[in-house]
C-alpha positions as CSV (number, residue, x, y, z in Angstrom):
1,M,5.6,23.3,11.2
2,P,6.3,24.0,7.7
3,F,4.9,21.0,6.0
4,F,1.3,21.7,7.3
5,R,1.1,24.9,5.3
6,N,-0.2,22.8,2.3
7,R,-3.7,23.3,2.4
8,T,-4.1,20.9,-0.3
9,I,-1.7,18.2,1.1
10,N,-3.7,18.1,4.4
11,L,-6.9,17.9,2.8
12,L,-5.4,14.8,1.0
13,N,-3.9,13.3,4.2
14,L,-7.1,14.0,5.8
15,H,-8.7,11.5,2.9
16,Y,-6.1,9.2,3.1
17,V,-6.9,8.9,7.2
18,I,-10.3,8.2,6.0
19,H,-9.3,5.7,3.5
20,A,-6.6,3.9,6.0
21,M,-9.5,3.3,8.4
22,A,-11.4,1.5,6.1
23,V,-8.3,-0.4,4.6
24,S,-7.4,-1.5,8.4
25,G,-10.6,-2.2,9.6
26,G,-12.5,-4.6,6.6
27,G,-9.7,-4.4,4.8
28,A,-7.4,-6.3,6.8
29,F,-9.8,-9.3,6.7
30,Y,-10.3,-8.9,3.1
31,A,-7.5,-12.0,2.5
32,V,-8.5,-13.8,5.5
33,Y,-12.2,-14.2,5.1
34,L,-11.3,-15.1,1.8
35,L,-9.9,-18.3,3.6
36,K,-12.5,-18.8,6.0
37,A,-15.4,-18.5,3.0
38,G,-13.7,-22.0,1.5
39,V,-10.8,-20.6,-0.7
40,P,-7.7,-22.4,-0.1
41,V,-4.9,-20.7,0.3
42,P,-3.2,-21.3,-3.0
43,G,-7.1,-20.3,-4.5
44,V,-6.6,-16.8,-2.4
45,L,-3.2,-15.7,-3.5
46,I,-4.2,-17.0,-7.4
47,A,-7.6,-14.6,-6.5
48,L,-5.0,-11.5,-5.6
49,A,-2.9,-12.0,-8.5
50,L,-5.7,-11.9,-10.7
51,I,-6.6,-8.4,-9.0
52,L,-3.3,-7.2,-10.0
53,L,-3.4,-8.6,-13.1
54,G,-6.6,-7.1,-14.1
55,R,-5.3,-3.8,-12.8
56,L,-2.8,-3.6,-15.4
57,M,-4.9,-4.5,-17.8
58,I,-7.2,-1.6,-16.9
59,R,-4.2,1.1,-16.6
60,P,-4.1,2.2,-19.7
61,L,-7.6,3.9,-19.6
62,I,-7.0,6.2,-16.8
63,V,-4.8,8.6,-18.9
64,P,-7.9,9.4,-21.1
65,Y,-10.4,9.5,-18.1
66,A,-8.4,12.3,-16.5
67,I,-7.5,14.0,-19.8
68,R,-11.0,14.2,-19.5
69,F,-12.5,14.5,-16.4
70,G,-9.1,15.7,-14.2
71,L,-6.8,14.3,-11.6
72,R,-9.1,15.0,-8.9
73,S,-12.5,13.5,-10.2
74,T,-10.2,10.2,-11.2
75,I,-9.1,10.0,-7.7
76,V,-12.8,10.5,-6.4
77,A,-14.1,7.5,-9.1
78,G,-11.3,5.1,-7.9
79,T,-12.4,6.0,-4.3
80,M,-16.1,5.4,-4.9
81,V,-15.7,2.1,-7.0
82,S,-13.3,0.7,-4.5
83,A,-15.7,1.0,-1.9
84,L,-18.3,-1.2,-3.6
85,Q,-15.7,-4.5,-3.5
86,Y,-16.2,-4.3,0.1
87,P,-19.7,-5.6,0.3
88,L,-18.7,-8.1,-2.3
89,V,-16.4,-9.9,0.5
90,A,-19.7,-10.9,2.1
91,E,-21.0,-12.8,-0.7
92,V,-17.7,-15.1,-1.4
93,H,-18.7,-18.1,0.2
94,G,-15.6,-20.3,-1.9
95,P,-14.7,-20.1,-5.6
96,G,-17.2,-19.1,-8.2
97,R,-19.1,-16.2,-9.5
98,A,-19.1,-13.6,-6.3
99,L,-15.3,-14.3,-6.2
100,A,-14.9,-13.7,-10.1
101,L,-16.9,-10.3,-9.7
102,L,-15.0,-9.3,-6.7
103,I,-11.8,-9.7,-9.0
104,A,-13.2,-7.6,-11.4
105,V,-14.5,-5.0,-9.1
106,S,-11.4,-4.3,-6.8
107,A,-9.0,-4.6,-9.8
108,A,-11.2,-1.4,-11.8
109,G,-11.4,0.7,-8.6
110,E,-7.8,0.3,-6.8
111,T,-6.6,0.7,-10.5
112,F,-8.1,4.3,-10.6
113,Y,-7.4,5.2,-7.3
114,W,-4.0,4.3,-6.8
115,T,-2.9,5.4,-9.8
116,A,-4.6,9.2,-9.5
117,Y,-3.9,9.4,-5.6
118,H,0.0,8.6,-6.4
119,A,0.0,11.0,-9.0
120,Y,-1.7,14.5,-7.2
121,F,0.2,14.0,-4.5
122,A,2.9,14.1,-6.2
123,A,2.1,16.9,-8.1
124,L,0.9,19.3,-5.2
125,G,3.3,18.1,-2.3
126,D,6.5,20.1,-1.9
127,D,9.6,18.5,-2.5
128,A,11.6,20.0,0.1
129,L,9.6,18.7,2.8
130,R,8.8,15.5,0.5
131,G,9.7,13.4,3.4
132,H,8.0,15.4,6.2
133,Q,4.8,15.4,4.6
134,I,4.8,11.7,3.7
135,G,5.9,10.9,7.4
136,V,2.8,13.1,8.7
137,R,0.5,11.2,6.2
138,E,1.7,7.9,7.5
139,A,1.6,8.9,11.2
140,M,-1.8,10.4,11.2
141,A,-3.1,7.1,9.3
142,T,-1.6,4.8,12.2
143,L,-3.1,6.8,14.6
144,A,-6.2,7.2,13.4
145,T,-6.6,3.3,12.6
146,I,-5.6,1.7,15.7
147,A,-9.0,0.9,16.8
148,S,-10.1,-0.2,13.3
149,P,-9.2,-4.0,13.1
150,L,-10.8,-4.3,16.5
151,V,-14.1,-2.7,15.2
152,A,-13.8,-5.0,12.1
153,A,-13.6,-8.0,14.3
154,W,-16.4,-7.0,16.9
155,L,-18.9,-6.1,13.8
156,L,-17.7,-9.9,12.1
157,V,-18.2,-11.9,15.4
158,A,-21.5,-10.1,16.6
159,F,-23.3,-8.9,13.2
160,G,-21.6,-11.4,10.2
161,P,-19.8,-10.4,7.2
162,R,-22.2,-8.0,5.5
163,A,-22.3,-5.6,8.5
164,A,-18.6,-5.6,9.1
165,F,-17.8,-5.1,5.1
166,G,-20.8,-2.8,4.4
167,A,-19.4,-0.4,7.0
168,T,-16.1,-0.6,5.7
169,G,-17.6,0.0,2.2
170,I,-19.3,3.1,3.6
171,I,-16.4,4.6,5.4
172,R,-14.3,4.0,1.9
173,F,-16.8,5.6,0.3
174,C,-16.8,8.9,2.9
175,A,-13.1,9.4,2.0
176,A,-13.9,10.9,-1.1
177,L,-15.5,13.7,0.8
178,P,-12.3,15.9,1.8
179,L,-11.3,15.9,-2.0
180,L,-14.5,17.9,-2.4
181,W,-12.9,21.2,-1.2
182,A,-9.1,20.2,-2.9
183,P,-8.2,21.8,-6.3
184,D,-7.9,20.2,-9.6
185,V,-5.2,19.5,-11.4
186,N,-5.5,19.2,-15.2
187,V,-3.9,16.4,-17.4
188,S,-2.1,17.2,-20.6
189,P,-3.2,15.5,-24.1
190,Q,0.6,14.8,-24.9
191,A,3.4,14.0,-22.9
192,L,7.2,13.0,-23.9
193,G,9.7,11.3,-22.4
194,I,7.5,9.4,-19.8
195,Y,9.5,5.9,-20.0
196,K,12.9,7.3,-19.5
197,A,12.0,9.4,-16.6
198,S,10.3,6.5,-14.6
199,A,12.3,4.1,-15.6
200,L,14.0,3.6,-11.9
201,S,10.7,4.1,-10.0
202,F,9.5,1.4,-12.3
203,L,12.0,-1.2,-11.3
204,L,11.8,0.1,-7.4
205,F,7.8,-0.9,-7.8
206,V,8.6,-4.1,-9.4
207,A,10.8,-5.0,-6.5
208,D,8.5,-3.7,-4.1
209,G,5.3,-5.5,-5.3
210,W,7.1,-8.6,-5.1
211,M,7.9,-7.5,-1.6
212,A,5.0,-6.4,-0.2
213,A,3.1,-9.4,-1.3
214,C,5.0,-12.1,0.3
215,C,5.7,-10.4,3.5
216,V,2.1,-8.3,4.1
217,T,-0.2,-10.4,2.0
218,V,1.1,-14.2,2.5
219,W,2.0,-13.0,6.0
220,Q,-1.5,-12.0,6.8
221,I,-2.4,-15.3,5.9
222,A,0.3,-16.9,8.2
223,L,-0.9,-14.9,11.0
224,F,-4.4,-15.8,10.7
225,L,-3.6,-19.4,11.1
226,S,-0.7,-18.9,13.6
227,L,-3.8,-17.5,16.1
228,R,-5.6,-20.4,15.2
229,E,-8.0,-18.8,13.2
230,S,-9.5,-16.5,15.9
231,V,-10.9,-13.7,14.5
232,V,-10.9,-11.5,17.5
233,G,-7.2,-12.5,18.0
234,Y,-6.2,-11.3,14.5
235,G,-7.6,-8.0,15.1
236,G,-5.9,-7.6,18.5
237,A,-2.6,-8.1,16.6
238,M,-3.6,-5.7,13.9
239,A,-4.6,-3.0,16.6
240,F,-1.2,-3.6,18.2
241,A,0.9,-3.2,15.5
242,G,-0.8,0.3,15.0
243,L,0.8,1.6,18.1
244,A,4.2,0.8,17.0
245,S,4.8,3.0,13.9
246,A,3.7,6.8,14.1
247,V,6.9,8.3,15.7
248,A,9.1,6.5,13.6
249,A,7.5,7.5,10.4
250,L,8.0,11.5,11.7
251,T,11.4,11.1,12.6
252,L,12.8,9.0,9.5
253,G,10.8,11.3,6.9
254,R,12.4,14.2,8.4
255,H,15.9,12.8,8.3
256,I,15.2,12.3,4.5
257,D,14.5,15.6,4.1
258,T,17.8,17.0,5.4
259,G,19.5,15.2,3.3
260,H,20.5,11.8,4.8
261,G,18.4,9.3,2.2
262,R,21.4,6.8,1.8
263,R,21.7,6.5,5.8
264,A,17.6,6.2,5.7
265,I,18.2,3.1,3.0
266,W,19.8,0.9,5.8
267,Y,17.5,1.8,8.7
268,A,14.7,1.0,6.5
269,T,15.4,-1.8,4.6
270,G,17.7,-3.4,7.3
271,T,14.8,-3.5,10.0
272,V,12.1,-4.8,7.2
273,A,14.8,-7.6,6.0
274,V,15.0,-8.6,10.1
275,I,11.1,-8.4,10.1
276,I,10.9,-11.0,7.2
277,A,13.0,-13.0,9.0
278,L,11.4,-12.7,12.0
279,R,7.7,-13.2,10.7
280,A,9.1,-16.7,8.9
281,A,10.4,-18.0,11.9
282,A,7.1,-16.6,13.9
283,T,4.8,-18.9,11.6
284,G,2.8,-21.1,13.9
285,H,3.9,-19.3,17.1
286,P,1.0,-17.0,18.6
287,P,2.7,-14.8,20.7
288,L,6.0,-14.2,18.5
289,A,3.5,-13.9,15.7
290,V,2.0,-11.2,17.4
291,L,5.2,-9.7,18.1
292,A,6.4,-9.6,14.6
293,N,3.3,-8.4,13.0
294,A,3.9,-5.3,15.7
295,L,7.7,-4.8,14.5
296,G,6.3,-4.8,10.8
297,A,4.3,-1.8,11.5
298,F,7.3,-0.3,12.7
299,G,9.4,-1.3,9.9
300,A,6.8,-0.2,7.4
301,S,6.7,3.2,9.1
302,L,10.6,3.2,8.1
303,Y,10.0,1.8,4.7
304,I,7.0,3.8,3.2
305,P,9.0,7.6,3.4
306,T,12.3,6.3,2.4
307,V,10.7,4.5,-0.7
308,M,8.2,7.3,-2.0
309,T,10.2,10.1,-1.4
310,P,12.1,9.6,-4.3
311,V,9.5,8.2,-5.7
312,Y,7.2,11.6,-5.7
313,T,10.0,13.6,-6.5
314,M,10.8,12.0,-9.6
315,A,7.1,12.1,-10.7
316,K,6.8,15.7,-10.1
317,G,9.8,16.3,-12.2
318,S,8.7,14.1,-15.0
319,P,7.0,15.4,-18.2
320,C,4.0,14.2,-16.5
321,A,2.8,12.5,-13.2
322,L,-0.3,10.9,-13.9
323,R,1.8,9.1,-16.9
324,F,4.6,8.3,-14.5
325,H,2.5,6.7,-11.6
326,T,0.8,4.5,-14.7
327,A,3.8,3.1,-15.7
328,T,5.3,2.7,-12.1
329,E,2.1,1.2,-10.6
330,G,2.3,-0.8,-13.9
331,G,5.6,-2.3,-12.4
332,W,4.1,-2.7,-8.8
333,D,0.9,-5.0,-10.3
334,I,3.7,-7.0,-12.0
335,G,5.8,-7.6,-8.9
336,G,3.1,-8.7,-6.8
337,A,1.4,-10.6,-9.1
338,A,4.7,-12.5,-9.8
339,A,5.1,-13.1,-6.3
340,L,1.9,-14.2,-5.7
341,S,1.6,-16.5,-8.5
342,T,4.7,-18.2,-7.6
343,G,3.3,-18.1,-3.9
344,A,0.4,-20.0,-4.6
345,L,2.5,-22.5,-7.1
346,A,4.4,-23.0,-3.9
347,T,2.0,-24.0,-1.7
348,W,0.1,-26.1,-4.2
349,F,3.3,-28.4,-4.0
350,G,3.1,-27.8,-0.1
351,A,5.9,-25.4,0.3
352,P,5.2,-24.2,4.0
353,L,4.2,-20.5,4.1
354,P,7.8,-19.4,6.2
355,A,9.5,-20.3,2.9
356,V,7.2,-18.2,0.9
357,I,7.9,-15.0,3.2
358,L,11.5,-15.4,2.7
359,L,11.1,-14.8,-1.0
360,A,10.1,-10.9,0.3
361,L,14.1,-10.7,1.4
362,T,14.9,-10.6,-2.4
363,G,12.6,-7.6,-3.3
364,V,14.3,-5.6,-0.1
365,A,17.8,-6.5,-1.8
366,A,16.6,-4.9,-5.0
367,T,14.9,-2.0,-3.5
368,A,17.7,-1.0,-1.4
369,T,19.9,-1.1,-4.4
370,L,17.8,0.7,-6.3
371,L,17.5,3.4,-3.7
372,R,21.1,3.8,-3.4
373,R,21.3,4.5,-6.8
374,Y,18.9,7.4,-6.4
375,Y,19.8,8.8,-3.0
376,A,23.9,8.5,-4.4
377,R,22.5,11.4,-7.0
378,R,20.4,13.2,-5.0
379,A,22.7,14.0,-1.9
380,P,24.8,16.5,-4.0
381,R,21.8,18.6,-4.9
382,V,20.4,18.6,-1.5
383,A,23.7,19.4,0.2
384,A,24.0,22.6,-2.9
385,A,20.5,23.7,-1.6
386,A,21.4,23.7,1.6
387,S,24.5,25.8,1.2
388,A,22.6,28.1,-1.2
């Protein structure tokens, strides 16, 4: 399998698997625990929106830091700071200082982590195997994290939030270890043409951030409420969802690399659109909600390779992968914060959660339109390379 020959990507995927164990473990209970801690639904959505807005303000600091210390050190720093947010979740007991501190630490850690991670993966991955490598990453993460939400639910029920979120922080901290054997990537002090190079990707991430906020974040709250606020039931639903996605991620990634990206758009965005509608309809109905959640994991494994393959390829071809992702990730923050703020306002005035979830359809439509534009330009080049 040629997509396993890139040692650096293998190390980065191992890092991502450990990271995903934390995100799908205690991280999956992030929003719902805030709800149980006394923060109302509009307050939870506003808190998450403030994290994204904080990321937007912190993001200009990343490039100077990476120029001085290197891209690998930036990922490691982001990983370690992000790990600190999880113990803080357990200290939240409604709106107050603990929640404000959580927002600040989460914004700082996640900004440094995700911008540097995407730039690193883009710079050291292989364009010809990009879909395969992303598919392998997502499949490995899925297989490694099936048990994580169950373990997190058990820790929450048996030992309380400090044990559950403390363990999550330790796992997230350990995700930095594989990076110690990976090469560094220097960041040039100057790079021209970044805004032009990242324009399409920026818009794509605005649409993706809007969609994810409604279809993932708001849905997690709706799922938890649909399961009568059962921590164990919610953990079981998240674990069951993990069984649905590994094969799809590998299959579609290969499909993209062989020049069928435009066809993959319809597989991915069409599936996600159906899942959004199903999630809206399933809210309040436990068995249907569990099924909709599982199908969402399947949809994500189709959707992520389709979106991230062009983004990583454009980043590698840009004057600077880090600056490219600094701009692109800013788009995600804008889209996500706008959607969460809209959802908070809507729920404050009494709108039901299914109505907020359905707002994700506009993000899916915009994503499909932008991806068609990219793959229409890309297809002739892939065909020419295949015939050479």
